[in-house]
LOLO-102186 format. One line per 3 residues: number of its first residue (from 0); their letters; for each residue y, z, x of N, C-alpha, C. Coordinates in pm, whole numbers, plus 50000, padded with zeros to 5 digits. Example, Ala and Ser with C-alpha at 12.3 -4.5 7.8 and 13.67 -1.06 7.14 Angstrom:
LOLO-102186
0> as> 49431:50780:51319:49550:50780:51230:49670:50780:51320  49775:50708:51285:49894:50714:51367:50003:50787:51290 $
//
This chain:
LOLO-102186
0> mge> 74521:90830:67645:74515:90975:67622:74458:91048:67742  74348:90995:67800:74287:91059:67915:74378:91059:68036  74448:90948:68058:74539:90938:68172:74654:91037:68156 $
3> gfe> 74705:91052:68034:74814:91146:68009:74772:91289:68035  74649:91322:67993:74600:91458:68016:74584:91485:68165  74531:91388:68239:74514:91406:68383:74647:91425:68453 $
6> llr> 74751:91353:68406:74884:91370:68463:74937:91510:68433  74921:91556:68310:74961:91692:68275:74893:91794:68364  74763:91778:68382:74686:91874:68461:74730:91872:68608 $
9> avs> 74754:91754:68662:74795:91744:68802:74931:91810:68825  75024:91787:68733:75159:91845:68748:75154:91996:68727  75072:92043:68634:75061:92187:68611:75008:92257:68735 $
12> qqf> 74914:92194:68803:74859:92253:68926:74962:92248:69039  75034:92139:69048:75132:92123:69155:75243:92228:69147  75286:92260:69024:75397:92354:69006:75349:92494:68967 $
15> nvk> 75218:92513:68966:75160:92643:68932:75209:92690:68795  75210:92598:68701:75247:92626:68562:75123:92604:68477  75093:92698:68390:74974:92684:68307:74980:92556:68225 $
18> lrt> 74866:92490:68213:74859:92364:68139:74911:92382:67997  74876:92495:67935:74922:92523:67799:75074:92530:67794  75134:92596:67892:75279:92610:67897:75347:92475:67912 $
21> lad> 75292:92393:68000:75352:92261:68023:75339:92172:67900  75222:92174:67837:75201:92093:67717:75294:92139:67605  75312:92271:67592:75402:92324:67491:75546:92282:67519 $
24> avv> 75584:92281:67647:75720:92242:67684:75745:92094:67650  75645:92010:67671:75658:91867:67639:75692:91849:67492  75631:91933:67407:75653:91923:67263:75787:91984:67223 $
27> rvp> 75824:92097:67284:75942:92173:67241:76074:92120:67295  76071:92067:67417:76197:92022:67480:76233:91882:67429  76358:91860:67388:76399:91726:67342:76367:91620:67447 $
30> apd> 76309:91512:67402:76266:91405:67494:76387:91334:67555  76370:91280:67675:76479:91203:67737:76498:91070:67664  76611:91007:67688:76633:90874:67633:76525:90780:67685 $
33> ada> 76496:90679:67608:76386:90588:67641:76403:90523:67778  76527:90495:67817:76551:90426:67944:76599:90520:68054  76595:90651:68030:76647:90748:68128:76549:90766:68243 $
36> rvw> 76600:90758:68365:76515:90779:68481:76508:90927:68519  76602:91006:68466:76604:91150:68489:76604:91220:68354  76517:91319:68337:76507:91388:68209:76625:91484:68190 $
39> fpg> 76663:91554:68297:76768:91657:68285:76880:91628:68385  76963:91529:68358:77070:91494:68453:77172:91608:68467  77213:91634:68590:77315:91735:68615:77267:91879:68607 $
42> rrr> 77137:91899:68593:77086:92036:68581:77101:92110:68713  77151:92234:68706:77165:92318:68826:77040:92403:68843  76999:92420:68966:76882:92501:68997:76924:92628:69068 $
45> ysp> 76851:92734:69044:76884:92864:69102:76762:92926:69168  76786:93018:69259:76678:93096:69320:76629:93199:69219  76504:93242:69230:76454:93343:69136:76532:93472:69148 $
48> prl> 76555:93541:69037:76631:93667:69042:76555:93774:69119  76629:93868:69174:76569:93978:69248:76493:94070:69153  76384:94125:69204:76301:94218:69126:76273:94341:69213 $
51> pal> 76375:94421:69240:76362:94528:69339:76262:94637:69304  76236:94657:69175:76146:94767:69135:75999:94726:69131  75972:94597:69150:75835:94549:69138:75769:94536:69275 $
54> ale> 75640:94570:69279:75563:94561:69403:75508:94419:69415  75585:94332:69480:75546:94192:69496:75517:94162:69642  75413:94083:69666:75384:94040:69802:75489:93940:69847 $
57> ags> 75509:93931:69977:75606:93838:70033:75574:93695:69988  75676:93626:69942:75660:93487:69903:75610:93466:69762  75589:93574:69684:75533:93559:69550:75638:93573:69440 $
60> rgs> 75767:93580:69476:75871:93602:69377:75886:93485:69280  75831:93369:69316:75839:93254:69227:75713:93230:69146  75613:93318:69159:75485:93301:69090:75481:93383:68962 $
63> qga> 75462:93316:68848:75457:93387:68721:75340:93485:68717  75225:93444:68765:75109:93532:68764:75135:93659:68844  75194:93645:68962:75221:93762:69046:75326:93852:68983 $
66> vlk> 75428:93793:68923:75535:93873:68862:75482:93949:68741  75406:93884:68655:75354:93953:68536:75256:94063:68575  75177:94041:68677:75087:94145:68726:75168:94266:68773 $
69> avl> 75276:94241:68847:75359:94349:68897:75434:94420:68785  75476:94346:68684:75544:94406:68568:75449:94501:68496  75327:94457:68472:75230:94542:68403:75200:94667:68486 $
72> hrv> 75183:94650:68615:75156:94765:68702:75271:94863:68699  75394:94813:68701:75512:94899:68697:75518:94979:68567  75496:94914:68455:75503:94982:68326:75393:95086:68312 $
75> lsi> 75273:95054:68357:75163:95150:68346:75183:95268:68441  75251:95243:68553:75284:95353:68644:75385:95448:68580  75483:95392:68511:75585:95474:68445:75525:95554:68330 $
78> tqt> 75439:95490:68253:75384:95554:68134:75255:95631:68162  75205:95622:68284:75089:95699:68328:74964:95674:68241  74922:95548:68238:74802:95511:68165:74738:95390:68235 $
81> pmg> 74606:95373:68225:74541:95257:68286:74525:95137:68193  74573:95150:68069:74552:95043:67971:74685:94978:67933  74687:94844:67931:74808:94777:67887:74793:94626:67886 $
84> nvq> 74895:94559:67836:74890:94412:67829:75030:94353:67829  75035:94225:67868:75159:94147:67866:75138:94031:67771  75240:94007:67687:75240:93890:67598:75364:93808:67626 $
87> lkd> 75351:93676:67615:75466:93588:67630:75497:93522:67496  75625:93494:67475:75667:93430:67351:75615:93287:67350  75552:93251:67241:75493:93119:67224:75540:93068:67088 $
90> ghr> 75658:93004:67085:75718:92967:66957:75760:93093:66882  75700:93112:66764:75733:93229:66682:75627:93339:66694  75538:93326:66791:75433:93427:66805:75424:93474:66949 $
93> lhl> 75345:93579:66970:75323:93634:67103:75182:93597:67149  75172:93553:67273:75045:93510:67330:75003:93609:67438  74886:93670:67424:74836:93765:67523:74807:93691:67653 $
96> trh> 74874:93731:67760:74868:93659:67886:74797:93737:67996  74816:93868:67997:74756:93953:68101:74723:94088:68041  74613:94148:68088:74574:94279:68033:74489:94353:68134 $
99> tgl> 74478:94483:68116:74389:94566:68197:74344:94685:68114  74218:94723:68128:74164:94839:68061:74134:94821:67914  74145:94700:67862:74123:94673:67720:74001:94583:67703 $
102> nty> 73920:94610:67601:73794:94537:67587:73813:94400:67523  73701:94325:67518:73706:94188:67469:73744:94179:67322  73697:94273:67242:73733:94271:67099:73884:94277:67084 $
105> fte> 73948:94366:67157:74094:94381:67151:74163:94252:67195  74124:94199:67311:74195:94084:67366:74175:93958:67281  74060:93945:67218:74039:93830:67131:74114:93847:66999 $
108> ffa> 74113:93968:66945:74182:93992:66818:74332:93970:66833  74389:94016:66946:74532:94005:66967:74570:93890:67061  74483:93789:67070:74514:93673:67155:74648:93613:67115 $
111> fvd> 74673:93606:66985:74801:93561:66932:74845:93657:66822  74970:93697:66827:75027:93785:66724:75143:93712:66661  75132:93685:66531:75238:93609:66464:75284:93674:66334 $
114> dat> 75252:93802:66314:75303:93871:66196:75358:94007:66238  75404:94084:66140:75475:94209:66170:75386:94332:66162  75254:94314:66168:75163:94427:66149:75120:94490:66281 $
117> tsc> 75203:94476:66384:75177:94540:66513:75308:94594:66569  75296:94693:66658:75416:94750:66718:75484:94652:66813  75405:94565:66879:75466:94468:66971:75550:94368:66893 $
120> aqa> 75501:94324:66777:75579:94231:66695:75705:94299:66643  75694:94426:66608:75810:94501:66561:75914:94513:66673  75867:94546:66793:75958:94558:66907:76026:94425:66937 $
123> asq> 75952:94315:66925:76009:94183:66950:76115:94148:66846  76087:94174:66719:76182:94139:66613:76306:94226:66615  76292:94352:66659:76404:94445:66661:76473:94453:66798 $
126> hrq> 76418:94384:66897:76476:94380:67032:76494:94522:67089  76395:94605:67073:76404:94742:67124:76265:94795:67155  76259:94901:67235:76132:94966:67264:76080:95037:67139 $
129> vtv> 75951:95031:67120:75887:95095:67005:75771:95181:67053  75769:95306:67013:75659:95397:67045:75578:95426:66920  75448:95406:66929:75357:95449:66823:75286:95574:66875 $
132> rdv> 75323:95688:66823:75271:95814:66877:75126:95837:66841  75083:95789:66725:74943:95802:66685:74904:95681:66603  74823:95594:66661:74784:95469:66595:74713:95497:66463 $
135> aga> 74634:95604:66458:74552:95633:66339:74636:95649:66214  74757:95701:66225:74837:95726:66106:74964:95645:66097  74984:95549:66189:75110:95472:66191:75113:95368:66080 $
138> dvf> 75227:95359:66012:75241:95266:65900:75254:95121:65944  75291:95097:66070:75321:94961:66114:75198:94870:66113  75078:94926:66127:74958:94844:66141:74890:94817:66007 $
141> dea> 74833:94696:65991:74736:94677:65884:74603:94732:65933  74506:94743:65846:74382:94812:65883:74302:94737:65989  74305:94606:65985:74231:94528:66085:74290:94549:66224 $
144> sry> 74424:94548:66233:74490:94570:66362:74467:94712:66410  74475:94809:66318:74451:94948:66355:74311:94966:66413  74213:94905:66347:74075:94917:66396:74060:94854:66535 $
147> ail> 74122:94737:66554:74110:94668:66683:74166:94753:66796  74272:94827:66768:74332:94913:66870:74247:95038:66893  74208:95104:66786:74133:95229:66799:73999:95208:66867 $
150> qsg> 73930:95099:66834:73797:95078:66892:73804:95053:67043  73924:95017:67095:73939:94995:67239:73960:95126:67314  73975:95236:67239:74000:95365:67302:74146:95403:67308 $
153> sra> 74231:95323:67243:74375:95352:67242:74411:95431:67117  74481:95543:67137:74529:95623:67025:74681:95616:67011  74749:95561:67110:74894:95550:67106:74937:95429:67187 $
156> ahs> 75058:95381:67159:75105:95262:67230:75257:95264:67242  75305:95195:67344:75449:95181:67363:75477:95038:67404  75571:94971:67336:75601:94831:67362:75744:94814:67411 $
159> vpl> 75759:94731:67514:75888:94707:67578:75918:94557:67575  76025:94514:67510:76058:94371:67509:76109:94324:67645  76072:94204:67683:76119:94139:67805:76231:94045:67763 $
162> tss> 76354:94080:67793:76469:94008:67736:76551:93936:67843  76600:93819:67806:76685:93740:67896:76826:93799:67898  76910:93745:67985:77048:93793:67994:77126:93768:67865 $
165> rga> 77077:93675:67783:77142:93647:67654:77079:93726:67540  76983:93812:67573:76921:93896:67471:76802:93835:67402  76759:93716:67443:76642:93653:67382:76515:93722:67431 $
168> vmg> 76421:93744:67341:76293:93804:67378:76203:93697:67437  76167:93714:67565:76081:93618:67634:75935:93660:67630  75911:93788:67600:75774:93839:67598:75775:93988:67568 $
171> mvs> 75661:94050:67591:75643:94191:67559:75542:94251:67656  75566:94375:67697:75466:94448:67775:75441:94579:67701  75313:94613:67686:75275:94732:67610:75179:94818:67690 $
174> shh> 75199:94948:67679:75104:95043:67737:75022:95105:67625  74896:95136:67655:74807:95200:67557:74755:95330:67616  74737:95429:67529:74709:95565:67575:74589:95624:67501 $
177> erp> 74509:95699:67574:74385:95755:67518:74411:95867:67418  74528:95929:67426:74561:96039:67337:74696:96012:67269  74719:96075:67153:74850:96061:67088:74963:96103:67182 $
180> lta> 75077:96037:67169:75192:96062:67255:75288:96162:67190  75362:96231:67272:75474:96311:67222:75600:96226:67234  75654:96218:67353:75772:96133:67375:75787:96108:67524 $
183> fst> 75850:95996:67559:75883:95969:67698:76019:96030:67729  76040:96061:67856:76167:96118:67898:76274:96009:67899  76400:96052:67905:76511:95958:67913:76499:95871:68038 $
186> aql> 76456:95932:68148:76440:95856:68273:76330:95752:68260  76218:95787:68196:76110:95691:68176:76157:95574:68090  76224:95604:67980:76271:95498:67890:76372:95406:67960 $
189> aal> 76457:95464:68044:76553:95383:68119:76483:95292:68219  76381:95345:68287:76305:95265:68384:76230:95152:68313  76175:95181:68198:76106:95078:68120:76204:94971:68072 $
192> qqt> 76321:95014:68028:76423:94920:67983:76464:94827:68097  76485:94884:68215:76525:94803:68330:76416:94704:68369  76290:94749:68362:76179:94659:68392:76174:94543:68293 $
195> gtd> 76195:94574:68165:76195:94469:68063:76309:94370:68083  76425:94421:68123:76540:94334:68148:76517:94246:68270  76469:94306:68378:76443:94229:68501:76338:94121:68476 $
198> agr> 76230:94160:68407:76122:94064:68382:76167:93953:68289  76244:93988:68186:76293:93887:68093:76385:93786:68159  76471:93834:68248:76559:93741:68320:76479:93652:68413 $
201> wls> 76375:93707:68473:76292:93624:68560:76220:93517:68479  76167:93555:68362:76097:93458:68277:76192:93347:68230  76317:93385:68201:76416:93285:68163:76442:93189:68279 $
204> whw> 76453:93245:68400:76470:93160:68519:76350:93067:68537  76230:93120:68521:76108:93042:68541:76105:92924:68444  76143:92949:68319:76143:92841:68220:76247:92733:68257 $
207> stv> 76369:92778:68286:76477:92682:68307:76473:92616:68444  76390:92667:68533:76381:92609:68668:76244:92548:68693  76140:92630:68700:76008:92581:68739:75947:92492:68631 $
210> vld> 75952:92537:68506:75892:92456:68398:75967:92325:68381  76100:92329:68387:76176:92205:68373:76159:92115:68495  76139:92173:68615:76105:92093:68732:75974:92017:68708 $
213> ale> 75878:92089:68648:75748:92026:68620:75764:91913:68519  75846:91935:68417:75869:91828:68319:75936:91708:68385  76031:91734:68474:76099:91625:68543:76001:91544:68626 $
216> rlh> 75909:91614:68696:75809:91542:68775:75716:91462:68684  75680:91519:68572:75596:91449:68474:75663:91320:68431  75793:91328:68404:75869:91213:68357:75880:91105:68465 $
219> tta> 75918:91144:68586:75938:91045:68693:75805:90980:68732  75697:91058:68731:75565:91002:68764:75523:90901:68659  75545:90934:68532:75508:90844:68424:75587:90713:68433 $
222> irr> 75716:90722:68467:75799:90603:68480:75748:90514:68593  75715:90575:68706:75663:90496:68820:75535:90423:68781  75449:90491:68707:75323:90427:68668:75345:90313:68570 $
225> lh> 75448:90326:68486:75477:90218:68390:75534:90095:68458  75601:90118:68571:75663:90005:68641:75582:89963:68764 $
//
């Protein structure tokens, strides 16, 4: 068990993939045949998709941390607020991955979202942007979720799904606002939609390329050690 964990940790560091993500992939991805020397035979690899609207440093287009940071910055710039967060799909729930301007109570309460009592979960299930103009009176929240949002200083929220080219929701980015919202302009909504599409396609690429590369290295290393 200890040797397996050390191998997981070494590969996660080598490929800059979170240990949690790699361990989850080991469980979710169908295992190779017992005698297979390659986990994913014939798999094609691609370069990361372009992200022209994101402020990324040179050479960081393949880094999940850098891309998610830039996605959050882009969304908060469009929505004109300093508060927001990014969640990634984790099975049937959303996992809070990055945030700014939100306190510890909020981030711990919403570390994982697996029910429909939040606007982000609603946006994920409906595959569309969702605006909560006033958290205090919105029907979507249960009282515990409403309190967790209000106590952070957020009175309104807007959630944007991060979708792959096949329409699968890979995650969610949400902005939070100190005052109730009226409405975003058509141009703002279009820019948010494009950001969600670009980010979702990048996340799909990251999973099918970087994460699977890490799994392949995990497999080949384990085989070498067995022999």
